Structures are given as C-alpha cells and as structure tokens.
Backbone atoms as SQL, in Angstrom:
CREATE TABLE atoms (id INTEGER PRIMARY KEY, chain TEXT, resi INTEGER, resn TEXT, atom TEXT, x REAL, y REAL, z REAL);
INSERT INTO atoms VALUES
  (1, 'A', 1, 'MET', 'N', 0.852, -1.176, 0.000),
  (2, 'A', 1, 'MET', 'CA', 0.000, 0.000, 0.000),
  (3, 'A', 1, 'MET', 'C', 0.894, 1.234, 0.000),
  (4, 'A', 2, 'ALA', 'N', 0.561, 2.191, -0.838),
  (5, 'A', 2, 'ALA', 'CA', 1.335, 3.425, -0.927),
  (6, 'A', 2, 'ALA', 'C', 1.006, 4.332, 0.253),
  (7, 'A', 3, 'THR', 'N', 1.972, 5.171, 0.597),
  (8, 'A', 3, 'THR', 'CA', 1.759, 6.131, 1.675),
  (9, 'A', 3, 'THR', 'C', 1.987, 7.537, 1.154),
  (10, 'A', 4, 'CYS', 'N', 1.345, 8.492, 1.811),
  (11, 'A', 4, 'CYS', 'CA', 1.499, 9.895, 1.458),
  (12, 'A', 4, 'CYS', 'C', 2.950, 10.295, 1.750),
  (13, 'A', 5, 'GLY', 'N', 3.510, 11.054, 0.902),
  (14, 'A', 5, 'GLY', 'CA', 4.903, 11.445, 1.062),
  (15, 'A', 5, 'GLY', 'C', 5.786, 10.678, 0.105),
  (16, 'A', 6, 'GLU', 'N', 5.491, 9.404, -0.088),
  (17, 'A', 6, 'GLU', 'CA', 6.249, 8.618, -1.072),
  (18, 'A', 6, 'GLU', 'C', 5.921, 9.094, -2.475),
  (19, 'A', 7, 'THR', 'N', 4.627, 9.368, -2.701),
  (20, 'A', 7, 'THR', 'CA', 4.201, 9.738, -4.045),
  (21, 'A', 7, 'THR', 'C', 4.045, 11.241, -4.219),
  (22, 'A', 8, 'SER', 'N', 3.697, 11.951, -3.152),
  (23, 'A', 8, 'SER', 'CA', 3.388, 13.378, -3.298),
  (24, 'A', 8, 'SER', 'C', 4.482, 14.303, -2.795),
  (25, 'A', 9, 'GLY', 'N', 5.436, 13.795, -2.043),
  (26, 'A', 9, 'GLY', 'CA', 6.511, 14.626, -1.539),
  (27, 'A', 9, 'GLY', 'C', 6.184, 15.382, -0.264),
  (28, 'A', 10, 'HIS', 'N', 5.032, 15.106, 0.344),
  (29, 'A', 10, 'HIS', 'CA', 4.671, 15.784, 1.585),
  (30, 'A', 10, 'HIS', 'C', 5.502, 15.218, 2.731),
  (31, 'A', 11, 'VAL', 'N', 6.092, 16.123, 3.519),
  (32, 'A', 11, 'VAL', 'CA', 6.955, 15.700, 4.624),
  (33, 'A', 11, 'VAL', 'C', 6.503, 16.369, 5.916),
  (34, 'A', 12, 'ASN', 'N', 6.885, 15.769, 7.056),
  (35, 'A', 12, 'ASN', 'CA', 6.564, 16.353, 8.355),
  (36, 'A', 12, 'ASN', 'C', 7.669, 17.327, 8.777),
  (37, 'A', 13, 'LYS', 'N', 7.578, 17.827, 10.017),
  (38, 'A', 13, 'LYS', 'CA', 8.546, 18.804, 10.506),
  (39, 'A', 13, 'LYS', 'C', 9.969, 18.257, 10.552),
  (40, 'A', 14, 'LEU', 'N', 10.100, 16.958, 10.666),
  (41, 'A', 14, 'LEU', 'CA', 11.426, 16.343, 10.720),
  (42, 'A', 14, 'LEU', 'C', 11.973, 16.016, 9.334),
  (43, 'A', 15, 'GLY', 'N', 11.191, 16.321, 8.309),
  (44, 'A', 15, 'GLY', 'CA', 11.637, 16.051, 6.944),
  (45, 'A', 15, 'GLY', 'C', 11.350, 14.646, 6.469),
  (46, 'A', 16, 'GLN', 'N', 10.598, 13.887, 7.257),
  (47, 'A', 16, 'GLN', 'CA', 10.257, 12.510, 6.880),
  (48, 'A', 16, 'GLN', 'C', 8.945, 12.502, 6.101),
  (49, 'A', 17, 'PRO', 'N', 8.724, 11.518, 5.226),
  (50, 'A', 17, 'PRO', 'CA', 7.457, 11.436, 4.493),
  (51, 'A', 17, 'PRO', 'C', 6.270, 11.362, 5.451),
  (52, 'A', 18, 'CYS', 'N', 5.142, 11.887, 5.008),
  (53, 'A', 18, 'CYS', 'CA', 3.922, 11.919, 5.830),
  (54, 'A', 18, 'CYS', 'C', 3.614, 10.544, 6.411),
  (55, 'A', 19, 'GLY', 'N', 3.583, 9.513, 5.588),
  (56, 'A', 19, 'GLY', 'CA', 3.394, 8.150, 6.084),
  (57, 'A', 19, 'GLY', 'C', 1.955, 7.682, 6.189),
  (58, 'A', 20, 'GLN', 'N', 0.982, 8.555, 5.941),
  (59, 'A', 20, 'GLN', 'CA', -0.431, 8.167, 6.003),
  (60, 'A', 20, 'GLN', 'C', -0.732, 7.222, 4.851),
  (61, 'A', 21, 'ASP', 'N', -1.388, 6.098, 5.135),
  (62, 'A', 21, 'ASP', 'CA', -1.769, 5.163, 4.070),
  (63, 'A', 21, 'ASP', 'C', -2.733, 5.842, 3.106),
  (64, 'A', 22, 'LEU', 'N', -2.580, 5.544, 1.846),
  (65, 'A', 22, 'LEU', 'CA', -3.429, 6.135, 0.816),
  (66, 'A', 22, 'LEU', 'C', -4.490, 5.154, 0.356),
  (67, 'A', 23, 'ALA', 'N', -5.668, 5.681, 0.105),
  (68, 'A', 23, 'ALA', 'CA', -6.723, 4.879, -0.490),
  (69, 'A', 23, 'ALA', 'C', -6.353, 4.637, -1.952),
  (70, 'A', 24, 'PRO', 'N', -6.827, 3.548, -2.546),
  (71, 'A', 24, 'PRO', 'CA', -6.516, 3.282, -3.953),
  (72, 'A', 24, 'PRO', 'C', -6.914, 4.465, -4.840),
  (73, 'A', 25, 'GLY', 'N', -5.999, 4.873, -5.695),
  (74, 'A', 25, 'GLY', 'CA', -6.267, 5.960, -6.616),
  (75, 'A', 25, 'GLY', 'C', -5.996, 7.347, -6.069),
  (76, 'A', 26, 'MET', 'N', -5.641, 7.454, -4.790),
  (77, 'A', 26, 'MET', 'CA', -5.361, 8.754, -4.190),
  (78, 'A', 26, 'MET', 'C', -3.887, 9.092, -4.371),
  (79, 'A', 27, 'ALA', 'N', -3.590, 10.365, -4.626),
  (80, 'A', 27, 'ALA', 'CA', -2.204, 10.805, -4.776),
  (81, 'A', 27, 'ALA', 'C', -1.631, 11.280, -3.450),
  (82, 'A', 28, 'ALA', 'N', -2.514, 11.719, -2.546),
  (83, 'A', 28, 'ALA', 'CA', -2.075, 12.219, -1.239),
  (84, 'A', 28, 'ALA', 'C', -3.140, 11.873, -0.212),
  (85, 'A', 29, 'CYS', 'N', -2.771, 11.954, 1.059),
  (86, 'A', 29, 'CYS', 'CA', -3.723, 11.627, 2.137),
  (87, 'A', 29, 'CYS', 'C', -4.778, 12.717, 2.254),
  (88, 'A', 30, 'ILE', 'N', -5.753, 12.485, 3.116),
  (89, 'A', 30, 'ILE', 'CA', -6.854, 13.430, 3.300),
  (90, 'A', 30, 'ILE', 'C', -6.336, 14.804, 3.712),
  (91, 'A', 31, 'TRP', 'N', -5.257, 14.845, 4.441),
  (92, 'A', 31, 'TRP', 'CA', -4.751, 16.128, 4.943),
  (93, 'A', 31, 'TRP', 'C', -3.933, 16.886, 3.908),
  (94, 'A', 32, 'HIS', 'N', -3.414, 16.209, 2.904),
  (95, 'A', 32, 'HIS', 'CA', -2.589, 16.871, 1.904),
  (96, 'A', 32, 'HIS', 'C', -3.239, 16.933, 0.529),
  (97, 'A', 33, 'SER', 'N', -4.453, 16.406, 0.395),
  (98, 'A', 33, 'SER', 'CA', -5.071, 16.332, -0.923),
  (99, 'A', 33, 'SER', 'C', -6.031, 17.481, -1.204),
  (100, 'A', 34, 'THR', 'N', -6.251, 18.371, -0.247),
  (101, 'A', 34, 'THR', 'CA', -7.227, 19.442, -0.449),
  (102, 'A', 34, 'THR', 'C', -6.868, 20.646, 0.417),
  (103, 'A', 35, 'ASP', 'N', -7.654, 21.695, 0.308),
  (104, 'A', 35, 'ASP', 'CA', -7.408, 22.895, 1.099),
  (105, 'A', 35, 'ASP', 'C', -7.983, 22.733, 2.504),
  (106, 'A', 36, 'ALA', 'N', -7.830, 23.747, 3.339),
  (107, 'A', 36, 'ALA', 'CA', -8.262, 23.667, 4.739),
  (108, 'A', 36, 'ALA', 'C', -9.766, 23.413, 4.856),
  (109, 'A', 37, 'LYS', 'N', -10.572, 24.081, 4.044),
  (110, 'A', 37, 'LYS', 'CA', -12.027, 23.874, 4.098),
  (111, 'A', 37, 'LYS', 'C', -12.390, 22.436, 3.697),
  (112, 'A', 38, 'GLY', 'N', -11.705, 21.928, 2.703),
  (113, 'A', 38, 'GLY', 'CA', -11.956, 20.549, 2.275),
  (114, 'A', 38, 'GLY', 'C', -11.577, 19.552, 3.354),
  (115, 'A', 39, 'ARG', 'N', -10.466, 19.790, 4.047),
  (116, 'A', 39, 'ARG', 'CA', -10.048, 18.899, 5.142),
  (117, 'A', 39, 'ARG', 'C', -11.079, 18.926, 6.261),
  (118, 'A', 40, 'LEU', 'N', -11.564, 20.130, 6.604),
  (119, 'A', 40, 'LEU', 'CA', -12.559, 20.253, 7.658),
  (120, 'A', 40, 'LEU', 'C', -13.839, 19.523, 7.274),
  (121, 'A', 41, 'ARG', 'N', -14.259, 19.705, 6.025),
  (122, 'A', 41, 'ARG', 'CA', -15.479, 19.043, 5.554),
  (123, 'A', 41, 'ARG', 'C', -15.335, 17.521, 5.621),
  (124, 'A', 42, 'ARG', 'N', -14.192, 16.994, 5.187),
  (125, 'A', 42, 'ARG', 'CA', -13.974, 15.547, 5.210),
  (126, 'A', 42, 'ARG', 'C', -13.883, 15.010, 6.631),
  (127, 'A', 43, 'SER', 'N', -13.228, 15.737, 7.503),
  (128, 'A', 43, 'SER', 'CA', -13.109, 15.249, 8.877),
  (129, 'A', 43, 'SER', 'C', -14.465, 15.269, 9.566),
  (130, 'A', 44, 'ARG', 'N', -15.275, 16.274, 9.291),
  (131, 'A', 44, 'ARG', 'CA', -16.622, 16.321, 9.879),
  (132, 'A', 44, 'ARG', 'C', -17.484, 15.185, 9.348),
  (133, 'A', 45, 'LYS', 'N', -17.348, 14.907, 8.075),
  (134, 'A', 45, 'LYS', 'CA', -18.123, 13.814, 7.486),
  (135, 'A', 45, 'LYS', 'C', -17.790, 12.495, 8.175),
  (136, 'A', 46, 'GLY', 'N', -16.524, 12.244, 8.415),
  (137, 'A', 46, 'GLY', 'CA', -16.127, 11.028, 9.118),
  (138, 'A', 46, 'GLY', 'C', -16.628, 11.004, 10.544),
  (139, 'A', 47, 'TRP', 'N', -16.589, 12.175, 11.215),
  (140, 'A', 47, 'TRP', 'CA', -17.068, 12.256, 12.594),
  (141, 'A', 47, 'TRP', 'C', -18.562, 11.987, 12.642),
  (142, 'A', 48, 'LEU', 'N', -19.310, 12.583, 11.697),
  (143, 'A', 48, 'LEU', 'CA', -20.752, 12.372, 11.695),
  (144, 'A', 48, 'LEU', 'C', -21.095, 10.916, 11.413),
  (145, 'A', 49, 'ALA', 'N', -20.375, 10.298, 10.499),
  (146, 'A', 49, 'ALA', 'CA', -20.638, 8.891, 10.190),
  (147, 'A', 49, 'ALA', 'C', -20.407, 8.030, 11.423),
  (148, 'A', 50, 'GLN', 'N', -19.334, 8.308, 12.152),
  (149, 'A', 50, 'GLN', 'CA', -19.042, 7.536, 13.359),
  (150, 'A', 50, 'GLN', 'C', -20.075, 7.840, 14.442),
  (151, 'A', 51, 'ARG', 'N', -20.484, 9.104, 14.556),
  (152, 'A', 51, 'ARG', 'CA', -21.433, 9.525, 15.594),
  (153, 'A', 51, 'ARG', 'C', -22.811, 8.916, 15.370),
  (154, 'A', 52, 'HIS', 'N', -23.214, 8.792, 14.107),
  (155, 'A', 52, 'HIS', 'CA', -24.555, 8.312, 13.802),
  (156, 'A', 52, 'HIS', 'C', -24.574, 6.840, 13.410),
  (157, 'A', 53, 'ARG', 'N', -23.567, 6.123, 13.854),
  (158, 'A', 53, 'ARG', 'CA', -23.532, 4.687, 13.595),
  (159, 'A', 53, 'ARG', 'C', -24.805, 4.069, 14.188),
  (160, 'A', 54, 'HIS', 'N', -25.455, 3.238, 13.416),
  (161, 'A', 54, 'HIS', 'CA', -26.728, 2.671, 13.870),
  (162, 'A', 54, 'HIS', 'C', -26.504, 1.604, 14.940),
  (163, 'A', 55, 'ARG', 'N', -27.205, 1.779, 16.029),
  (164, 'A', 55, 'ARG', 'CA', -27.247, 0.739, 17.049),
  (165, 'A', 55, 'ARG', 'C', -28.717, 0.439, 17.291),
  (166, 'A', 56, 'PRO', 'N', -29.060, -0.795, 17.401),
  (167, 'A', 56, 'PRO', 'CA', -30.480, -1.133, 17.501),
  (168, 'A', 56, 'PRO', 'C', -31.103, -0.665, 18.808),
  (169, 'A', 57, 'ALA', 'N', -32.370, -0.353, 18.721),
  (170, 'A', 57, 'ALA', 'CA', -33.155, -0.072, 19.914),
  (171, 'A', 57, 'ALA', 'C', -33.741, -1.400, 20.393),
  (172, 'A', 58, 'LEU', 'N', -34.345, -1.377, 21.541),
  (173, 'A', 58, 'LEU', 'CA', -34.992, -2.591, 22.038),
  (174, 'A', 58, 'LEU', 'C', -36.274, -2.827, 21.258),
  (175, 'A', 59, 'ASP', 'N', -36.510, -4.056, 20.880),
  (176, 'A', 59, 'ASP', 'CA', -37.685, -4.412, 20.104),
  (177, 'A', 59, 'ASP', 'C', -38.907, -4.404, 21.016),
  (178, 'A', 60, 'PRO', 'N', -39.900, -3.553, 20.741),
  (179, 'A', 60, 'PRO', 'CA', -41.070, -3.487, 21.616),
  (180, 'A', 60, 'PRO', 'C', -41.888, -4.773, 21.631),
  (181, 'A', 61, 'ALA', 'N', -41.780, -5.572, 20.572),
  (182, 'A', 61, 'ALA', 'CA', -42.550, -6.824, 20.524),
  (183, 'A', 61, 'ALA', 'C', -41.992, -7.860, 21.488),
  (184, 'A', 62, 'THR', 'N', -40.681, -7.830, 21.721),
  (185, 'A', 62, 'THR', 'CA', -40.064, -8.841, 22.580),
  (186, 'A', 62, 'THR', 'C', -39.593, -8.282, 23.919),
  (187, 'A', 63, 'THR', 'N', -39.684, -6.969, 24.097),
  (188, 'A', 63, 'THR', 'CA', -39.245, -6.356, 25.346),
  (189, 'A', 63, 'THR', 'C', -40.467, -6.033, 26.192),
  (190, 'A', 64, 'PRO', 'N', -40.628, -6.699, 27.314),
  (191, 'A', 64, 'PRO', 'CA', -41.798, -6.427, 28.150),
  (192, 'A', 64, 'PRO', 'C', -41.715, -5.041, 28.775),
  (193, 'A', 65, 'LEU', 'N', -42.869, -4.456, 28.997),
  (194, 'A', 65, 'LEU', 'CA', -42.949, -3.157, 29.655),
  (195, 'A', 65, 'LEU', 'C', -42.574, -3.345, 31.127),
  (196, 'A', 66, 'PRO', 'N', -41.573, -2.601, 31.609),
  (197, 'A', 66, 'PRO', 'CA', -41.146, -2.799, 32.997),
  (198, 'A', 66, 'PRO', 'C', -42.169, -2.246, 33.980),
  (199, 'A', 67, 'ALA', 'N', -42.216, -2.862, 35.142),
  (200, 'A', 67, 'ALA', 'CA', -43.096, -2.392, 36.216),
  (201, 'A', 67, 'ALA', 'C', -42.348, -1.323, 36.994),
  (202, 'A', 68, 'LEU', 'N', -42.761, -0.077, 36.831),
  (203, 'A', 68, 'LEU', 'CA', -42.080, 1.017, 37.502),
  (204, 'A', 68, 'LEU', 'C', -42.830, 1.492, 38.741),
  (205, 'A', 69, 'ASP', 'N', -43.798, 0.707, 39.187),
  (206, 'A', 69, 'ASP', 'CA', -44.561, 1.101, 40.364),
  (207, 'A', 69, 'ASP', 'C', -43.976, 0.534, 41.656),
  (208, 'A', 70, 'ASN', 'N', -42.805, -0.099, 41.550),
  (209, 'A', 70, 'ASN', 'CA', -42.149, -0.611, 42.748),
  (210, 'A', 70, 'ASN', 'C', -40.632, -0.501, 42.590),
  (211, 'A', 71, 'VAL', 'N', -39.939, -0.633, 43.695),
  (212, 'A', 71, 'VAL', 'CA', -38.490, -0.474, 43.706),
  (213, 'A', 71, 'VAL', 'C', -37.817, -1.537, 42.855),
  (214, 'A', 72, 'GLU', 'N', -38.280, -2.768, 42.942),
  (215, 'A', 72, 'GLU', 'CA', -37.637, -3.858, 42.213),
  (216, 'A', 72, 'GLU', 'C', -37.710, -3.650, 40.701),
  (217, 'A', 73, 'GLY', 'N', -38.872, -3.233, 40.197),
  (218, 'A', 73, 'GLY', 'CA', -39.027, -3.001, 38.766),
  (219, 'A', 73, 'GLY', 'C', -38.165, -1.844, 38.281),
  (220, 'A', 74, 'THR', 'N', -38.134, -0.779, 39.070),
  (221, 'A', 74, 'THR', 'CA', -37.310, 0.375, 38.712),
  (222, 'A', 74, 'THR', 'C', -35.838, -0.005, 38.700),
  (223, 'A', 75, 'ARG', 'N', -35.414, -0.726, 39.710),
  (224, 'A', 75, 'ARG', 'CA', -34.015, -1.162, 39.789),
  (225, 'A', 75, 'ARG', 'C', -33.673, -2.094, 38.630),
  (226, 'A', 76, 'ALA', 'N', -34.568, -3.005, 38.298),
  (227, 'A', 76, 'ALA', 'CA', -34.320, -3.947, 37.205),
  (228, 'A', 76, 'ALA', 'C', -34.164, -3.209, 35.875),
  (229, 'A', 77, 'LEU', 'N', -35.022, -2.217, 35.631),
  (230, 'A', 77, 'LEU', 'CA', -34.914, -1.448, 34.387),
  (231, 'A', 77, 'LEU', 'C', -33.596, -0.681, 34.347),
  (232, 'A', 78, 'LEU', 'N', -33.192, -0.105, 35.452),
  (233, 'A', 78, 'LEU', 'CA', -31.931, 0.634, 35.502),
  (234, 'A', 78, 'LEU', 'C', -30.748, -0.286, 35.206),
  (235, 'A', 79, 'VAL', 'N', -30.740, -1.455, 35.828),
  (236, 'A', 79, 'VAL', 'CA', -29.647, -2.413, 35.615),
  (237, 'A', 79, 'VAL', 'C', -29.627, -2.890, 34.164),
  (238, 'A', 80, 'GLU', 'N', -30.788, -3.223, 33.614),
  (239, 'A', 80, 'GLU', 'CA', -30.858, -3.691, 32.229),
  (240, 'A', 80, 'GLU', 'C', -30.403, -2.615, 31.253),
  (241, 'A', 81, 'THR', 'N', -30.784, -1.372, 31.518),
  (242, 'A', 81, 'THR', 'CA', -30.399, -0.268, 30.636),
  (243, 'A', 81, 'THR', 'C', -28.902, -0.043, 30.666),
  (244, 'A', 82, 'ILE', 'N', -28.332, -0.010, 31.846),
  (245, 'A', 82, 'ILE', 'CA', -26.888, 0.188, 31.961),
  (246, 'A', 82, 'ILE', 'C', -26.139, -0.946, 31.283),
  (247, 'A', 83, 'GLN', 'N', -26.594, -2.161, 31.476),
  (248, 'A', 83, 'GLN', 'CA', -25.930, -3.311, 30.848),
  (249, 'A', 83, 'GLN', 'C', -26.057, -3.259, 29.326),
  (250, 'A', 84, 'ALA', 'N', -27.219, -2.847, 28.831),
  (251, 'A', 84, 'ALA', 'CA', -27.407, -2.755, 27.379),
  (252, 'A', 84, 'ALA', 'C', -26.501, -1.679, 26.783),
  (253, 'A', 85, 'ILE', 'N', -26.306, -0.588, 27.491),
  (254, 'A', 85, 'ILE', 'CA', -25.381, 0.449, 27.014),
  (255, 'A', 85, 'ILE', 'C', -23.957, -0.077, 27.045),
  (256, 'A', 86, 'ARG', 'N', -23.587, -0.715, 28.135),
  (257, 'A', 86, 'ARG', 'CA', -22.211, -1.224, 28.284),
  (258, 'A', 86, 'ARG', 'C', -21.854, -2.264, 27.236),
  (259, 'A', 87, 'THR', 'N', -22.809, -3.082, 26.826),
  (260, 'A', 87, 'THR', 'CA', -22.547, -4.145, 25.855),
  (261, 'A', 87, 'THR', 'C', -22.873, -3.711, 24.426),
  (262, 'A', 88, 'ASP', 'N', -23.133, -2.414, 24.236),
  (263, 'A', 88, 'ASP', 'CA', -23.386, -1.832, 22.926),
  (264, 'A', 88, 'ASP', 'C', -24.638, -2.400, 22.274),
  (265, 'A', 89, 'GLN', 'N', -25.600, -2.818, 23.081),
  (266, 'A', 89, 'GLN', 'CA', -26.874, -3.289, 22.553),
  (267, 'A', 89, 'GLN', 'C', -27.879, -2.148, 22.460),
  (268, 'A', 90, 'LEU', 'N', -27.574, -1.019, 23.128),
  (269, 'A', 90, 'LEU', 'CA', -28.473, 0.128, 23.145),
  (270, 'A', 90, 'LEU', 'C', -27.634, 1.391, 23.011),
  (271, 'A', 91, 'ASP', 'N', -28.068, 2.286, 22.131),
  (272, 'A', 91, 'ASP', 'CA', -27.387, 3.552, 21.926),
  (273, 'A', 91, 'ASP', 'C', -27.348, 4.344, 23.235),
  (274, 'A', 92, 'GLU', 'N', -26.224, 5.031, 23.471),
  (275, 'A', 92, 'GLU', 'CA', -26.062, 5.774, 24.719),
  (276, 'A', 92, 'GLU', 'C', -27.156, 6.821, 24.906),
  (277, 'A', 93, 'ARG', 'N', -27.504, 7.509, 23.818),
  (278, 'A', 93, 'ARG', 'CA', -28.535, 8.556, 23.933),
  (279, 'A', 93, 'ARG', 'C', -29.888, 7.973, 24.298),
  (280, 'A', 94, 'LYS', 'N', -30.219, 6.837, 23.711),
  (281, 'A', 94, 'LYS', 'CA', -31.485, 6.192, 24.052),
  (282, 'A', 94, 'LYS', 'C', -31.450, 5.697, 25.489),
  (283, 'A', 95, 'GLY', 'N', -30.312, 5.149, 25.888),
  (284, 'A', 95, 'GLY', 'CA', -30.163, 4.691, 27.267),
  (285, 'A', 95, 'GLY', 'C', -30.283, 5.827, 28.257),
  (286, 'A', 96, 'LEU', 'N', -29.682, 6.975, 27.933),
  (287, 'A', 96, 'LEU', 'CA', -29.785, 8.130, 28.820),
  (288, 'A', 96, 'LEU', 'C', -31.216, 8.643, 28.892),
  (289, 'A', 97, 'ALA', 'N', -31.954, 8.515, 27.796),
  (290, 'A', 97, 'ALA', 'CA', -33.367, 8.903, 27.819),
  (291, 'A', 97, 'ALA', 'C', -34.154, 7.985, 28.753),
  (292, 'A', 98, 'VAL', 'N', -33.843, 6.695, 28.729),
  (293, 'A', 98, 'VAL', 'CA', -34.508, 5.754, 29.639),
  (294, 'A', 98, 'VAL', 'C', -34.155, 6.091, 31.087),
  (295, 'A', 99, 'ILE', 'N', -32.878, 6.367, 31.346),
  (296, 'A', 99, 'ILE', 'CA', -32.447, 6.699, 32.708),
  (297, 'A', 99, 'ILE', 'C', -33.096, 7.997, 33.167),
  (298, 'A', 100, 'SER', 'N', -33.261, 8.967, 32.272),
  (299, 'A', 100, 'SER', 'CA', -33.968, 10.204, 32.633),
  (300, 'A', 100, 'SER', 'C', -35.418, 9.908, 32.981),
  (301, 'A', 101, 'GLY', 'N', -36.028, 8.984, 32.251),
  (302, 'A', 101, 'GLY', 'CA', -37.400, 8.580, 32.571),
  (303, 'A', 101, 'GLY', 'C', -37.498, 7.907, 33.931),
  (304, 'A', 102, 'ILE', 'N', -36.487, 7.111, 34.265),
  (305, 'A', 102, 'ILE', 'CA', -36.458, 6.468, 35.586),
  (306, 'A', 102, 'ILE', 'C', -36.351, 7.535, 36.670),
  (307, 'A', 103, 'ARG', 'N', -35.492, 8.519, 36.450),
  (308, 'A', 103, 'ARG', 'CA', -35.339, 9.605, 37.434),
  (309, 'A', 103, 'ARG', 'C', -36.650, 10.372, 37.610),
  (310, 'A', 104, 'ALA', 'N', -37.326, 10.647, 36.494),
  (311, 'A', 104, 'ALA', 'CA', -38.609, 11.349, 36.570),
  (312, 'A', 104, 'ALA', 'C', -39.624, 10.511, 37.339),
  (313, 'A', 105, 'ASN', 'N', -39.609, 9.204, 37.111),
  (314, 'A', 105, 'ASN', 'CA', -40.505, 8.301, 37.830),
  (315, 'A', 105, 'ASN', 'C', -40.241, 8.351, 39.337),
  (316, 'A', 106, 'ILE', 'N', -38.969, 8.370, 39.706),
  (317, 'A', 106, 'ILE', 'CA', -38.606, 8.431, 41.130),
  (318, 'A', 106, 'ILE', 'C', -39.057, 9.754, 41.739),
  (319, 'A', 107, 'GLU', 'N', -38.862, 10.838, 41.004),
  (320, 'A', 107, 'GLU', 'CA', -39.281, 12.144, 41.517),
  (321, 'A', 107, 'GLU', 'C', -40.797, 12.227, 41.675),
  (322, 'A', 108, 'LEU', 'N', -41.531, 11.649, 40.731),
  (323, 'A', 108, 'LEU', 'CA', -42.992, 11.608, 40.859),
  (324, 'A', 108, 'LEU', 'C', -43.408, 10.796, 42.074),
  (325, 'A', 109, 'ALA', 'N', -42.730, 9.680, 42.309),
  (326, 'A', 109, 'ALA', 'CA', -43.036, 8.861, 43.483),
  (327, 'A', 109, 'ALA', 'C', -42.763, 9.647, 44.773),
  (328, 'A', 110, 'GLN', 'N', -41.688, 10.436, 44.785),
  (329, 'A', 110, 'GLN', 'CA', -41.392, 11.259, 45.957),
  (330, 'A', 110, 'GLN', 'C', -42.488, 12.290, 46.195),
  (331, 'A', 111, 'LEU', 'N', -42.986, 12.887, 45.109),
  (332, 'A', 111, 'LEU', 'CA', -44.076, 13.853, 45.246),
  (333, 'A', 111, 'LEU', 'C', -45.339, 13.180, 45.785),
  (334, 'A', 112, 'GLU', 'N', -45.629, 11.975, 45.292),
  (335, 'A', 112, 'GLU', 'CA', -46.812, 11.244, 45.764),
  (336, 'A', 112, 'GLU', 'C', -46.702, 10.921, 47.246),
  (337, 'A', 113, 'VAL', 'N', -45.517, 10.468, 47.681),
  (338, 'A', 113, 'VAL', 'CA', -45.311, 10.144, 49.092),
  (339, 'A', 113, 'VAL', 'C', -45.439, 11.407, 49.939),
  (340, 'A', 114, 'GLY', 'N', -44.879, 12.514, 49.446),
  (341, 'A', 114, 'GLY', 'CA', -45.001, 13.783, 50.170),
  (342, 'A', 114, 'GLY', 'C', -46.448, 14.204, 50.330),
  (343, 'A', 115, 'ALA', 'N', -47.242, 14.047, 49.273),
  (344, 'A', 115, 'ALA', 'CA', -48.658, 14.398, 49.339),
  (345, 'A', 115, 'ALA', 'C', -49.402, 13.484, 50.309),
  (346, 'A', 116, 'GLN', 'N', -49.059, 12.199, 50.318),
  (347, 'A', 116, 'GLN', 'CA', -49.690, 11.265, 51.253),
  (348, 'A', 116, 'GLN', 'C', -49.338, 11.616, 52.699),
  (349, 'A', 117, 'LEU', 'N', -48.087, 11.957, 52.939),
  (350, 'A', 117, 'LEU', 'CA', -47.675, 12.343, 54.298),
  (351, 'A', 117, 'LEU', 'C', -48.386, 13.606, 54.752),
  (352, 'A', 118, 'LEU', 'N', -48.508, 14.574, 53.870),
  (353, 'A', 118, 'LEU', 'CA', -49.207, 15.812, 54.210),
  (354, 'A', 118, 'LEU', 'C', -50.662, 15.531, 54.547),
  (355, 'A', 119, 'ALA', 'N', -51.314, 14.670, 53.761),
  (356, 'A', 119, 'ALA', 'CA', -52.714, 14.323, 54.032),
  (357, 'A', 119, 'ALA', 'C', -52.846, 13.619, 55.380),
  (358, 'A', 120, 'MET', 'N', -51.911, 12.734, 55.697),
  (359, 'A', 120, 'MET', 'CA', -51.958, 12.027, 56.987),
  (360, 'A', 120, 'MET', 'C', -51.726, 13.003, 58.145),
  (361, 'A', 121, 'GLU', 'N', -50.786, 13.929, 58.002),
  (362, 'A', 121, 'GLU', 'CA', -50.527, 14.896, 59.056),
  (363, 'A', 121, 'GLU', 'C', -51.733, 15.791, 59.278),
  (364, 'A', 122, 'ARG', 'N', -52.443, 16.146, 58.227),
  (365, 'A', 122, 'ARG', 'CA', -53.656, 16.970, 58.365),
  (366, 'A', 122, 'ARG', 'C', -54.757, 16.192, 59.068),
  (367, 'A', 123, 'ARG', 'N', -54.894, 14.895, 58.745),
  (368, 'A', 123, 'ARG', 'CA', -55.918, 14.074, 59.411),
  (369, 'A', 123, 'ARG', 'C', -55.623, 13.923, 60.890),
  (370, 'A', 124, 'LEU', 'N', -54.358, 13.870, 61.237),
  (371, 'A', 124, 'LEU', 'CA', -53.974, 13.711, 62.641),
  (372, 'A', 124, 'LEU', 'C', -53.924, 15.047, 63.372),
  (373, 'A', 125, 'GLY', 'N', -54.164, 16.112, 62.665),
  (374, 'A', 125, 'GLY', 'CA', -54.166, 17.432, 63.288),
  (375, 'A', 125, 'GLY', 'C', -52.765, 17.997, 63.513),
  (376, 'A', 126, 'LEU', 'N', -51.769, 17.452, 62.858),
  (377, 'A', 126, 'LEU', 'CA', -50.415, 17.948, 63.029),
  (378, 'A', 126, 'LEU', 'C', -50.117, 19.141, 62.127),
  (379, 'A', 127, 'ARG', 'N', -50.949, 19.314, 61.108),
  (380, 'A', 127, 'ARG', 'CA', -50.806, 20.443, 60.178),
  (381, 'A', 127, 'ARG', 'C', -52.163, 21.082, 59.984),
  (382, 'A', 128, 'PRO', 'N', -52.151, 22.375, 59.788),
  (383, 'A', 128, 'PRO', 'CA', -53.453, 23.051, 59.560),
  (384, 'A', 128, 'PRO', 'C', -54.020, 22.773, 58.177);
C-alpha cells in the first residue's frame, strides 16, 4: 500500500514522508489532498458517520414493559439499561433517555409520598 509522502513529496517537521496510508487511486492523504475547508469538511463527514452509527433499539414486541410502580421493577430497568449500554446493545442517547425517565418516575413517586404524608398529618391534626 502506498503512503502519502512517497508519491506526493509531503513531509513532516522532521523532513520525513507523511506516512499516512493512501486509499486506492489517491495521490495524497486526506490532509494533503485538499485545502483547509476541504479537510474540515472531510473530517466532519467522518465524525458524523461515526457519531450516527446505527445501534439497535430494544424491540417493543419482545421487550416487556417494565413495572415502575415498585423499587424492584425500577431497579431492574436501571440495571438492564446500563448493561445494554455497556454491551453496545443500546445507543447511549437512548439509554440516557430511559435513565432520565427512571429519574422522573422516582421524583414523581417522591411527590406522591409527600402528598400522602401531608394528608396524613392533616388528618392527625399535626398540620393546619
């Protein structure tokens, strides 16, 4: 495989050939084959392709709806989500959305418990 610098004469600060492997038919590497705007455009294209790599979501037909009305169900969903992210079975953004939903569920449960406590304190005459 040809490298940049061997064919195009591009050298680094030490005077050595660039050394970047060339794609078939290329005369120079991505960094030496175009102007600054072209390099930026190509590097962004590669970044976007890597960023938007498809990772499957959970199949709703085979994934049961978790029970979030108790601690065990909430904990199980959290563990499954973290494991799916760690094993690359679930996209990080989708996993973070699930974790945000779990947090919202916990906060709603806290509000419900607070309202129940307030109602009990009023019945007992501890609050006006």
